[in-house]
C-alpha positions in Angstrom: 18.9 -11.3 1.8 14.9 -11.4 2.2 14.3 -13.1 6.1 13.0 -16.1 6.3 10.2 -15.9 9.5 9.2 -18.4 11.8 5.7 -20.3 12.1 6.0 -18.3 15.7 7.0 -15.3 13.7 4.4 -15.3 11.5 2.4 -15.1 14.0 3.0 -11.9 15.6 2.3 -10.7 12.8 -0.4 -11.2 11.8 -1.4 -9.2 14.9 0.3 -6.7 13.7 -1.9 -7.4 10.4 -5.4 -7.7 12.0 -5.0 -4.6 13.4 -4.2 -2.7 10.1 -7.2 -4.8 8.7 -9.5 -3.4 12.0 -8.3 0.3 11.2 -9.3 -0.6 7.1 -12.8 -1.1 8.2 -13.4 1.9 10.3 -12.1 4.3 7.8 -14.1 3.3 5.3 -17.3 3.7 7.3 -16.2 7.3 8.0 -15.0 8.4 5.0 -18.0 10.8 3.2 -18.5 14.0 2.2 -17.5 16.9 4.4 -14.8 14.7 6.9 -11.6 15.6 7.2 -8.3 13.7 6.5 -7.1 15.0 10.0 -10.0 13.0 11.6 -9.3 9.7 9.6 -5.7 10.1 10.9 -6.6 10.8 14.6 -9.3 7.5 14.1 -6.6 5.6 13.1 -4.0 6.5 15.5 -6.1 6.0 18.5 -8.0 2.4 16.8 -4.2 1.5 16.6 -3.1 2.5 20.2 -6.0 0.8 21.6 -4.6 -2.1 20.5 -1.2 -2.0 22.5 0.2 -1.1 19.1 1.9 2.0 17.4 1.9 3.3 14.2 4.9 3.2 11.8 4.9 6.0 9.2 4.0 8.5 12.7 7.9 10.4 12.9 9.3 7.7 10.1 12.2 7.8 9.0 13.2 9.5 12.7 16.1 12.0 11.1 14.7 14.6 12.9 14.6 15.8 9.0 11.0 16.6 8.1 9.9 13.1 9.6 6.7 12.1 8.8 4.0 14.1 10.6 1.3 11.7 10.8 -0.2 8.3 11.5 -1.4 7.4 8.4 -1.1 8.7 4.8 -4.2 9.9 3.2 -3.9 10.9 -0.6 -6.7 12.4 -2.9 -7.9 12.1 -6.0 -3.9 12.8 -8.4 -2.4 11.9 -5.6 -0.3 8.5 -5.6 0.9 8.3 -2.1 2.2 9.5 0.9 -0.1 12.5 1.5 -0.4 14.8 4.8 -3.8 14.6 6.8 -4.6 18.1 7.2 -7.6 20.0 9.2 -8.1 21.5 6.0 -8.2 18.9 3.5 -11.9 18.3 3.6 -13.2 15.3 1.1 -15.7 16.2 -1.4 -18.0 13.9 -3.1 -16.6 12.3 -6.4 -13.1 12.4 -4.9 -11.4 9.2 -4.3 -9.4 8.7 -1.9 -6.5 6.1 -0.8 -5.2 5.6 3.0 -2.1 4.0 3.9 -1.6 2.3 7.4 1.5 0.7 8.9 1.4 -1.1 12.1 4.0 -1.9 14.6 2.8 -4.7 17.3 5.4 -6.4 19.7 7.9 -5.8 17.4 6.4 -6.7 13.9 5.3 -4.4 11.3 1.5 -5.0 9.2 1.0 -2.3 6.0 -1.7 -2.3 3.6 -3.5 0.3 1.9 -7.0 0.5 0.2 -8.4 3.1 -1.7 -12.4 4.3 -2.3 -14.4 6.7 -3.9 -15.6 9.7 -1.5 -20.2 9.3 -2.4 -21.0 9.1 -5.9 -17.7 8.6 -7.9 -17.5 8.8 -12.4 -16.9 5.6 -13.7 -13.3 6.2 -14.7 -12.5 6.7 -11.3 -14.1 3.6 -10.5 -13.1 1.5 -12.9 -10.0 2.8 -12.1 -10.0 1.7 -7.9 -11.6 -2.0 -9.6 -8.6 -2.6 -11.8 -6.4 -1.1 -9.1 -8.1 -4.1 -6.2 -8.1 -6.8 -9.3 -3.8 -6.1 -10.1 -3.3 -6.4 -6.3 -5.1 -9.8 -6.4 -3.8 -10.9 -9.4 -0.8 -11.0 -7.9 -1.4 -12.8 -5.0 -2.3 -15.1 -6.6 1.1 -16.1 -7.8 2.4 -16.0 -4.2 3.1 -18.8 -4.6 5.7 -21.6 -3.3 7.9 -22.1 -5.8 7.1 -18.8 -8.4 9.8 -16.0 -9.0 9.3 -12.7 -7.7 9.0 -11.6 -11.3 5.9 -13.5 -12.4 4.2 -11.3 -9.1 5.6 -8.4 -10.4 4.9 -9.4 -14.5 1.2 -10.4 -12.7 0.7 -6.2 -11.9 1.8 -5.2 -15.3 -0.4 -6.8 -17.5 -3.6 -6.7 -15.8 -3.3 -2.6 -15.6 -1.9 -2.3 -19.1 -4.1 -4.2 -20.5 -6.9 -2.3 -19.1 -5.4 0.5 -20.6 -4.0 2.2 -17.3 -0.5 3.0 -16.5 1.4 1.2 -13.4 3.5 3.9 -11.3 7.4 3.3 -12.0 8.9 5.4 -9.1 7.4 3.3 -6.7 6.9 -0.5 -5.6 6.6 -3.2 -3.3 8.7 -4.1 -0.9 9.6 -6.9 1.9 8.3 -6.7 5.4 9.2 -7.7 9.0 10.5 -6.4 11.5 11.6 -3.2 9.5 9.1 -1.6 7.1 11.3 -2.1 4.6 13.2 -5.0 3.5 14.4 -7.1 1.1 13.0 -7.5 -2.2 12.4 -4.5 -3.8 9.4 -5.2 -5.6 8.3 -2.6 -8.4 5.0 -3.4 -10.4 6.1 -3.4 -14.0 9.5 -5.6 -15.7 12.5 -3.2 -16.7 12.8 -4.0 -20.5 16.5 -3.9 -20.0 16.7 -7.0 -17.8 19.8 -6.1 -15.9 17.9 -2.7 -14.1 15.7 -5.3 -12.6 15.4 -6.8 -9.1 16.8 -10.3 -8.3 14.3 -12.8 -9.5 14.0 -14.9 -6.1 12.4 -17.6 -5.4 9.6 -17.7 -3.1 9.4 -19.6 0.1 7.3 -20.3 2.3 8.1 -17.8 5.7 8.7 -14.8 3.2 6.4 -12.2 4.0 5.9 -9.0 0.9 4.2 -6.4 0.9 2.5 -6.1 -2.6 1.3 -2.3 -3.9 0.2 -1.8 -6.8 -0.3 1.8 -7.4 -2.2 2.6 -10.8 -2.8 5.7 -12.3 -4.9 7.1 -15.7 -2.4 8.9 -17.5 1.7 8.6 -18.3 3.5 7.1 -15.2 5.9 9.8 -14.4 5.2 11.8 -10.9 6.6 15.1 -9.3 6.7 15.3 -5.5 5.0 18.7 -4.0 6.7 21.3 -1.6 5.9 19.7 1.5 8.5 16.8 0.0 6.3 14.3 0.9 3.0 14.0 -1.0 3.7 12.3 -4.5 1.3 13.4 -7.1 0.9 12.4 -11.0 3.1 14.6 -13.5 0.0 14.9 -15.6 -1.8 15.9 -12.9 -4.0 12.7 -13.9 -5.9 10.7 -11.6 -4.5 7.0 -8.9 -5.2 4.6 -7.0 -3.4 2.5 -4.9 -4.2 -1.0 -2.8 -1.5 -2.7 -0.8 -1.8 -6.3 1.4 0.6 -7.8 3.2 1.1 -11.6 2.5 2.9 -14.1 3.6 4.1 -17.3 1.7 2.9 -20.4 3.2 3.4 -24.1 1.8 -0.7 -24.3 1.4 -0.3 -20.8 -0.6 -0.4 -16.7 -0.2 -1.6 -15.9 3.9 -2.8 -11.9 3.5 -2.3 -11.2 7.0 -3.9 -7.7 6.8 -7.5 -8.8 6.3 -9.6 -9.5 8.3 
């Protein structure tokens, strides 16, 4: 069941989202050749805790078996999502990096990701980033009360594929609220077999969605590295990731994770 939030609950989610936005701004300023992904992780955790929040990802899923060991995900080049920050992972000019940030503030979640180039990047890499960002914008445009979930999913796929890229199919967006992952599931494509598509929910004011296109240059298939977390493109080609937490309101979509 999709949880519809009250006005008071949405206001609490805005608090979590603002912290995510502040972390994004600080990390974008920090990213440069020579910086390690562990430095990014430490900066993000410091900002999150300074605001009285906790990192959503640290220790996730809290089972005691290979729980996520960091506060943010840092995924470089062919890495799609869930990359592990490390002192040994040093950013190089020409890399692209996606950073996924989640916070829990007063019991409510915020979740958003961005991809940027490190120094000067190739025109092909920059185009991938731009298309991924625009696909997210197209999806958010469809987050209108009265529209359907498939409108959001289809907007991502249509834009990405028209630009000559592929949508990652094995990972997806999700509802969000008190929990990081709530119904509905939000793939970034419409399966040709309609029976395999998620329920085509009617979008209503108070719904909150984490929409996150993951886009790659080549084939959409993936594999997971031996660390049990880092997901990469199976063909080794570049991937980008862009995400915001969005509320459906009577006045249109509200991005909760943007300053």
